[in-house]
C-alpha positions in Angstrom: 4.0 -2.7 -5.6 5.7 0.5 -6.9 2.4 1.6 -8.4 0.6 1.1 -5.0 3.4 3.0 -3.2 3.2 6.0 -5.6 -0.6 6.1 -5.3 -0.4 6.1 -1.5 2.2 8.9 -1.5 0.1 11.0 -4.0 -2.9 10.7 -1.7 -0.8 11.7 1.3 0.3 14.8 -0.6 -3.3 15.7 -1.5 -4.2 15.4 2.2 -1.9 18.2 3.3 -4.2 20.7 4.9 -4.3 24.2 3.5 -2.9 25.8 6.6 0.3 23.8 6.4 0.6 23.7 2.6 2.1 27.2 2.3 4.9 26.6 4.8 5.6 23.1 3.5 5.9 24.3 -0.1 8.0 27.3 0.9 10.4 25.1 2.8 10.5 22.7 -0.2 11.3 25.5 -2.6 14.1 26.9 -0.3 15.7 23.4 -0.1 15.3 23.1 -3.9 17.2 26.4 -4.4 19.9 25.2 -1.9 20.2 22.0 -3.9 20.6 24.0 -7.1 23.5 26.0 -5.6 25.2 22.9 -4.2 24.8 21.1 -7.5 26.2 24.1 -9.4 29.3 24.5 -7.3 30.3 21.1 -5.9 32.5 20.3 -8.9 34.8 23.2 -8.0 36.0 21.0 -5.1 38.3 19.4 -7.6 37.9 21.5 -10.8 37.8 25.2 -10.0 37.8 26.3 -13.6 34.9 24.2 -14.7 32.4 26.3 -16.6 28.7 25.5 -16.1 26.8 25.5 -19.4 23.1 25.5 -20.1 22.8 21.7 -20.1 24.6 21.6 -16.7 22.2 24.1 -15.3 19.3 22.0 -16.6 20.6 19.1 -14.6 20.9 21.4 -11.5 17.2 22.3 -12.1 16.3 18.6 -12.2 18.1 18.0 -8.9 16.3 21.1 -7.4 12.9 19.8 -8.6 13.6 16.3 -7.1 14.5 18.0 -3.8 11.4 20.1 -3.8 9.1 17.1 -4.5 10.9 14.9 -2.0 10.5 17.5 0.8 6.7 17.7 0.2 6.2 14.0 0.0 8.4 13.3 3.0 6.2 15.6 5.1 3.0 14.3 3.5 3.6 10.7 4.6 2.7 11.8 8.1 -0.9 11.7 6.8 -0.7 8.0 6.1 -3.0 6.9 8.9 -6.2 8.6 7.6 -5.3 7.6 4.0 -5.0 4.0 5.0 -8.4 4.2 6.7 -10.1 5.6 3.6 -8.4 3.0 1.3 -9.6 0.1 3.5 -13.2 1.5 3.6 -13.2 1.9 -0.2 -11.8 -1.6 -0.7 -14.3 -3.3 1.6 -17.3 -1.4 0.0 -16.2 -2.3 -3.5 -15.5 -5.9 -2.5 -19.0 -6.3 -1.1 -20.4 -5.3 -4.5 -17.9 -7.4 -6.5 -20.0 -10.2 -8.1 -16.9 -11.9 -9.6 -15.3 -12.1 -6.1 -18.5 -13.6 -4.6 -18.9 -16.1 -7.4 -15.3 -17.3 -7.2 -15.2 -17.4 -3.4 -18.5 -19.2 -3.2 -17.1 -21.9 -5.4 -13.9 -22.3 -3.3 -15.9 -22.3 -0.1 -18.5 -24.8 -1.5 -15.8 -27.4 -2.2 -13.8 -26.7 1.0 -16.9 -27.4 3.1 -18.0 -30.4 0.9 -14.6 -32.0 1.5 -15.5 -32.2 5.2 -18.6 -34.3 4.5 -19.0 -35.4 0.9 -22.1 -37.5 1.7 -24.1 -34.6 3.1 -23.6 -32.8 -0.3 -25.1 -35.5 -2.4 -27.9 -34.0 -4.4 -26.9 -30.4 -3.7 -26.3 -28.6 -7.0 -22.7 -27.5 -7.7 -21.7 -23.9 -8.0 -23.0 -22.3 -11.2 -26.2 -24.4 -11.2 -29.6 -23.4 -10.1 -30.5 -24.0 -6.4 -26.9 -24.4 -5.2 -26.2 -23.7 -1.6 -23.6 -24.5 1.1 -24.8 -26.9 3.8 -23.9 -26.3 7.4 -24.4 -29.5 9.5 -22.1 -28.3 12.3 -20.0 -25.4 13.5 -16.8 -26.8 11.8 -18.5 -26.6 8.4 -19.6 -23.0 9.1 -16.1 -22.1 10.3 -14.4 -23.5 7.2 -16.7 -21.5 5.0 -16.1 -18.2 6.9 -12.3 -18.9 6.9 -12.4 -19.3 3.2 -14.2 -16.0 2.7 -11.8 -14.2 5.1 -8.7 -15.7 3.4 -9.9 -14.8 -0.1 -10.8 -11.2 1.0 -7.3 -10.8 2.5 -5.8 -12.1 -0.8 -7.8 -9.6 -2.7 -6.5 -6.8 -0.6 -2.9 -8.1 -1.0 -3.3 -8.1 -4.8 -4.7 -4.5 -4.9 -2.4 -3.0 -2.3 0.8 -5.0 -2.2 2.8 -2.2 -0.5 0.4 -2.0 2.5 0.2 -5.8 2.6 4.0 -5.9 3.2 3.3 -3.8 6.3 0.9 -6.5 7.5 3.4 -9.3 6.9 4.9 -8.9 10.4 1.5 -9.6 12.1 0.1 -13.1 12.7 -2.9 -14.0 10.5 -6.4 -14.2 11.6 -6.8 -17.2 14.0 -9.5 -19.8 14.1 -10.4 -18.4 17.5 -11.0 -14.9 16.0 -13.4 -16.3 13.4 -15.2 -18.6 15.9 -15.6 -15.7 18.4 -17.3 -13.6 15.7 -19.6 -16.5 14.6 -20.5 -17.1 18.3 -21.2 -13.4 18.9 -23.3 -13.1 15.8 -25.6 -16.0 16.8 -25.9 -14.6 20.3 -27.3 -11.4 18.9 -29.2 -13.0 16.0 -30.4 -16.5 17.2 -31.9 -18.7 14.5 -30.6 -16.6 11.6 -28.1 -17.6 8.9 -24.6 -16.3 9.3 -24.1 -13.6 6.5 -21.0 -14.4 4.5 -20.6 -10.7 3.8 -19.7 -10.4 7.5 -16.5 -12.3 6.6 -15.4 -9.4 4.5 -16.1 -7.1 7.4 -13.9 -9.3 9.6 -11.1 -9.1 7.0 -11.4 -5.3 6.8 -11.3 -5.0 10.6 -8.2 -7.2 10.8 -6.4 -5.3 8.1 -7.4 -1.9 9.5 -6.3 -2.8 13.1 -3.1 -4.3 11.8 -2.1 -1.4 9.6 -3.1 1.3 12.2 -1.3 -0.6 14.9 1.8 -0.5 12.8 1.2 3.1 11.5 4.3 4.7 13.1 6.5 1.9 11.7 4.8 2.1 8.3 5.5 5.9 8.2 9.2 5.3 9.0 9.5 2.5 6.4 7.8 4.7 3.8 10.0 7.7 4.5 13.1 5.5 4.5 12.1 4.2 1.0 11.6 7.8 -0.1 15.1 8.7 1.1 16.5 5.7 -0.9 14.6 6.8 -4.0 15.7 10.4 -3.5 19.4 9.4 -3.3 19.1 7.1 -6.3 17.4 9.8 -8.4 19.9 12.6 -7.3 22.8 10.4 -8.5 21.6 11.1 -12.0 22.1 14.9 -12.2 25.0 15.1 -9.7 26.8 12.1 -11.3 26.3 13.5 -14.8 27.7 16.9 -13.9 30.6 15.3 -12.0 31.3 13.2 -15.1 31.4 16.3 -17.4 33.7 18.1 -14.9 36.1 15.2 -14.7 36.1 14.8 -18.5 36.8 18.6 -18.9 39.6 18.3 -16.3 41.3 15.5 -18.2 41.0 17.4 -21.5 42.5 20.5 -19.8 45.5 18.5 -18.6 46.4 17.2 -22.0 
C-alpha cells in the first residue's frame, strides 16, 4: 500500500504544470529555510547557551529538506484526479492484454457457470483442453459469468493499487442490476451476437473510475492528511535528536 501511495504522489508531483512549478518550488524553499531557522534556534527556549555544531546543522538541513519536499507534494496532490484517470486507463488496457488473467478468470467462470447446471456441461471440455467453452443456456448463466469477470478484474485492481482501492471501500460494490443492465443494453445494440467478456473489464474500469472520481475531493483530503502525518513523524527525527543533544548538554553543564 505504501508503495502505491508513493507512486501516486510522485506522479502528482510530475504533473505540476510549468507555469506553477516556479512559484511552488519557491514557496517550498522559503518554508524549508524557515524550518532550518526554527530547528536551529528552538532549543534556546530552554538552553540559551547550547552551541550548534556541524552535525546539528546537518539535522537542520534534513528538516528543511523534508519541509521543502512536503510542501511540493502537498500542493501536487491536487492533481490526483487526472492521475487516477490515467492509472485506470493504463490498468484496463494492460488487463485486456493479460493472457494469465484471462486464462485464470476463464477457469473460475467456467466452474461457476457449470455449478448452475452440471448436466448441460457434460461433454464440454474443461479449461485448458482443446475446444473448451462456457455454455449459456439462460440469462442467469451469462450473468454469473460476467459477474465473475467483473469481480476478478476488481480484485486485480485492488492488488495493483491497494491505496486507491481503500478509497473505493466506502462505495457499494457493483450490483447484479448494473451487470444485467449492461448485458441487456449490449444485446439491444448487437442482437444475435455473443456477449464479449472483455466488456466485463470495461464495466469494472467504469465502476472504479466513477467511484474514485466521485470521491476525488475526499481522496485528496485523505492523501493530504496522510502526508501531514508522515511529515510530523519524519520531522520528529531531526527535531527530537537536536532536542536530545541540547538536553544532554544542559545536564552536563549543571554537573
